[in-house]
C-alpha positions in Angstrom: 0.0 0.0 0.0 1.4 3.4 -1.0 2.0 6.0 1.6 -0.2 9.1 1.8 1.4 12.2 0.6 1.0 15.8 1.7 -1.9 17.3 -0.4 -1.3 20.0 -2.9 -4.1 21.9 -1.3 -4.4 21.8 2.5 -5.6 24.5 4.9 -6.9 24.6 8.5 -8.7 27.6 10.1 -7.7 28.9 13.5 -9.2 27.5 16.6 -8.0 30.3 18.9 -9.2 33.5 17.3 -7.7 36.6 19.1 -8.8 40.2 18.7 -6.6 43.2 18.6 -5.8 44.4 22.1 -6.6 48.0 23.1 -4.6 50.0 25.6 -6.0 52.2 28.4 -4.7 54.0 31.4 -5.8 54.5 35.0 -4.9 54.1 38.6 -4.1 50.7 40.1 -6.5 51.1 43.0 -9.3 51.7 40.4 -8.8 48.4 38.5 -12.1 47.0 39.7 -13.9 50.0 38.0 -11.9 50.2 34.8 -14.6 50.6 32.1 -14.1 54.4 31.9 -10.3 54.3 31.8 -8.8 56.6 29.2 -7.6 55.5 25.8 -3.8 55.8 25.4 -3.1 58.0 22.3 -0.3 57.7 19.9 1.8 60.9 20.0 4.7 62.2 17.9 8.2 62.8 19.3 10.3 65.3 17.6 13.8 64.8 19.0 17.3 65.7 18.1 19.4 62.5 18.3 22.8 61.4 17.2 23.6 59.1 14.2 24.8 55.8 15.6 24.2 53.2 12.9 27.2 51.2 11.7 28.6 52.4 8.4 27.7 56.2 8.8 30.1 58.5 6.8 32.6 60.3 8.9 31.1 63.7 8.1 27.6 62.6 9.3 28.6 61.2 12.6 28.3 64.5 14.4 25.1 65.5 12.6 21.5 65.0 14.1 19.7 61.9 13.0 16.8 62.9 10.7 15.2 59.5 11.0 14.5 60.0 14.7 13.0 63.4 14.4 9.3 62.3 14.0 8.7 58.8 15.6 5.5 57.6 17.2 5.4 57.2 20.9 3.0 56.2 23.7 3.0 56.9 27.4 0.8 56.7 30.5 -0.5 60.2 31.4 1.0 62.2 34.3 -1.7 61.2 36.7 -2.0 57.5 35.8 0.3 54.7 36.9 -1.3 51.6 35.3 -1.8 50.1 31.9 -4.9 48.1 31.0 -4.7 45.8 27.9 -8.1 44.5 26.8 -8.9 41.9 24.2 -10.9 38.7 23.6 -10.2 35.1 22.5 -12.8 33.0 20.7 -12.3 29.2 21.0 -14.0 27.0 18.5 -14.0 23.2 17.8 -14.1 21.0 14.8 -10.4 20.4 15.4 -8.6 18.3 12.8 -11.1 19.0 10.0 -9.4 20.8 7.1 -10.9 24.0 5.8 -9.8 22.9 2.4 -8.1 19.7 1.2 -8.0 18.0 -2.2 -7.0 14.6 -0.8 -10.0 12.7 0.8 -7.5 10.0 2.0 -5.4 12.6 3.8 -8.5 14.3 5.3 -9.8 11.0 6.6 -6.4 10.0 8.1 -5.9 13.4 9.9 -9.4 13.5 11.2 -9.1 9.9 12.6 -5.8 10.7 14.3 -7.1 13.9 15.8 -10.2 12.2 17.2 -8.0 9.7 18.9 -5.7 12.5 20.2 -8.7 14.4 21.7 -9.4 11.4 23.9 -6.0 11.4 25.5 -3.8 13.5 27.6 -2.3 15.6 24.8 -5.3 17.8 24.4 -5.3 18.5 28.1 -1.7 19.6 28.0 -2.3 22.0 25.0 -5.4 23.5 26.7 -3.5 23.9 30.0 -0.6 25.7 28.3 -2.8 28.1 26.4 -4.6 28.9 29.7 -1.2 29.3 31.4 -0.1 31.9 28.8 -3.2 33.9 29.6 -2.6 33.7 33.3 1.1 34.7 33.1 0.4 37.7 30.9 2.9 36.7 28.2 0.8 38.6 25.7 1.9 41.9 27.3 5.4 41.5 25.8 7.6 44.5 26.7 4.8 45.9 28.8 5.3 43.0 31.2 9.0 43.9 31.9 9.6 45.7 35.2 6.0 46.1 36.1 5.5 46.4 39.9 2.3 44.4 39.8 0.4 42.5 37.1 -3.2 41.3 37.4 -5.0 39.3 34.8 -8.8 39.1 34.8 -10.7 36.7 32.5 -14.4 36.3 32.0 -15.8 33.3 30.0 -19.0 33.8 28.0 -20.3 30.4 29.0 -20.2 31.4 32.6 -20.4 35.3 32.7 -20.8 35.3 36.5 -17.4 33.6 36.9 -14.3 35.9 36.8 -10.8 34.4 37.0 -8.2 36.6 38.6 -4.5 35.9 38.4 -1.3 37.5 39.7 0.9 37.1 36.6 4.0 36.7 38.7 2.6 33.5 40.3 3.4 31.9 36.9 6.5 31.5 34.8 7.6 32.5 31.3 10.3 29.8 31.2 8.1 26.7 31.8 4.6 25.6 32.7 5.1 24.2 36.2 5.1 27.2 38.6 1.6 27.7 40.0 0.2 24.6 38.1 -2.0 23.6 41.1 -3.9 26.9 41.0 -7.6 26.0 40.9 -8.7 28.9 38.7 -5.9 27.9 36.2 -7.2 24.4 36.2 -10.8 25.5 35.7 -9.8 27.9 32.9 -7.8 25.1 31.2 -10.9 22.8 31.4 -13.0 25.4 29.5 -10.3 25.7 26.8 -10.2 21.9 26.5 -14.0 21.5 26.3 -14.4 23.9 23.4 -11.3 22.7 21.5 -12.8 19.2 21.7 -16.2 20.5 20.5 -17.9 19.8 17.2 -17.7 23.4 16.0 -21.4 24.1 16.6 -20.6 26.1 19.8 -17.8 28.4 20.9 -16.7 30.3 24.0 -15.4 33.9 24.2 -12.8 34.7 26.8 -12.8 38.4 27.7 -9.3 39.3 29.0 -8.2 42.4 30.9 -4.6 42.8 32.0 -3.4 45.5 34.4 0.3 46.3 34.7 1.4 48.9 37.3 4.3 50.6 35.5 4.5 54.0 37.3 3.2 57.4 36.4 4.0 58.6 32.9 5.9 55.5 32.0 6.4 54.3 28.4 4.0 51.7 27.0 4.6 49.5 24.0 1.9 49.1 21.3 2.7 47.0 18.2 4.9 48.6 15.7 3.5 48.7 12.1 5.5 47.5 9.2 6.4 50.7 7.4 7.8 49.5 4.1 10.2 52.0 2.5 10.2 54.4 5.4 12.5 54.5 8.5 10.4 56.3 11.1 8.6 54.2 13.7 4.9 54.0 13.3 2.8 52.5 16.1 -0.5 50.6 15.7 -3.7 52.3 16.8 -7.4 51.7 16.5 -10.0 54.5 16.8 -7.3 56.8 18.2 -6.3 54.2 20.8 -2.9 52.5 21.1 -3.2 48.8 20.4 -1.4 45.5 20.0 -1.9 43.4 16.9 -4.1 40.3 17.2 -1.2 38.3 15.5 1.1 39.3 18.3 -1.4 38.4 21.0 -1.9 35.0 19.3 1.8 34.4 19.0 2.2 34.8 22.8 -0.7 32.5 23.6 0.7 29.7 21.4 4.2 30.0 22.8 4.0 26.5 24.2 6.5 24.5 22.3 9.1 23.0 24.7 9.3 19.8 22.6 11.8 21.1 20.0 15.3 19.4 20.2 17.2 22.4 21.5 14.8 23.3 24.3 17.2 22.3 27.1 19.9 24.4 25.5 17.6 27.5 24.9 15.7 27.2 28.2 12.4 28.7 27.0 9.3 27.8 25.0 8.8 29.0 21.4 5.6 29.7 19.5 4.0 26.9 17.6 5.2 27.3 14.0 5.7 24.7 11.2 9.5 25.3 11.3 9.8 26.6 14.8 10.7 30.1 13.5 11.5 32.8 16.0 11.9 36.0 13.9 13.2 38.1 16.8 16.5 36.1 16.9 16.5 35.0 13.2 16.4 31.3 14.1 14.3 28.3 13.1 14.4 25.4 15.6 12.5 22.9 13.5 14.1 23.4 10.1 14.0 19.8 8.8 13.1 16.1 9.4 15.9 15.7 12.0 14.6 18.7 14.1 11.0 17.7 13.7 9.4 20.1 11.2 5.6 20.0 10.9 5.4 18.6 7.4 7.5 15.5 8.1 5.7 14.8 11.3 2.2 15.4 9.8 2.8 13.0 6.9 4.1 10.4 9.3 1.0 10.8 11.5 -1.3 10.5 8.5 0.4 7.2 7.6 -0.1 5.8 11.1 3.6 5.9 12.0 4.2 5.7 15.7 5.0 9.2 17.1 5.8 10.5 20.5 3.0 12.3 22.3 5.2 15.5 22.2 5.3 15.3 18.4 1.5 14.7 18.2 1.0 17.8 20.4 3.2 19.8 18.1 1.1 18.7 15.1 -2.2 19.4 16.7 -0.9 22.8 18.0 -0.3 23.7 14.4 -3.8 22.6 13.4 -5.1 24.9 16.2 -2.8 27.7 14.9 -4.3 27.2 11.4 -2.7 28.1 8.1 -2.0 26.8 4.6 0.1 23.6 4.8 -0.1 22.5 1.1 2.7 20.7 -0.7 4.8 23.0 -2.8 4.3 22.7 -6.5 7.1 21.0 -8.4 
């Protein structure tokens, strides 16, 4: 019997759909009454700065840097000490069912394997790690660094009277063990698991509010927009409110991969990506078959080869991530 090949058309839709995150300011003591907190605006900074890039001509090294004269910036106001970051996560089921696939044989194999996976411990681990990255505030990125206090509040739409509240520093960014016995974390993970295992007919919406006490007038860090062909910094905003891209929020939530070969050497999880790419450091940790790239593992799984649970979790994590995973045309 011939082995199943990767289809020339294969796509999965996302199962963790994140919104953009809006940024507001207020006072830490007023966090329980935050609905009227002020939007954080994007402002322009007109500074005179030196030229410090490598390769600058000798004559220009003492001249002001024209690129830095009009960059976007964002700060807390004079009378506010706390940043609020607000977004939502929609979790849907129908996991393992391709959005598009031109190989019925591959579709059937992946669906069967995913159904078996959903009945084991792997789906529990994935759900727990997604919940953990909400509780630890990883999605705050640079806004998490140096904060005096960080509180995370999460309200699920299936139980709107229930409000989870976490101290982000009770949890780790390096692993998923610190604080693992927290009952609210376990409950939140069970909600994520329930809807990931669902048939797609229902979904749950998690409303997330994160509060980081940074200090009066401190810098905050919205997403920076790709500004092709221009050198000045342009920050992301929605409706005149500083914001963080939904892609960046999603990347943080799916930073759960500790199964790549160099994890012990690196000492931190990476985002679920087909080749384990981490663009911030220009490295890919799953570049090929030896390092466990998605395509090699997914074809093996479809052909019923025996895979470690860690490899199965990596595959299903990519199905949750979603994307186009078609075979390249020859």
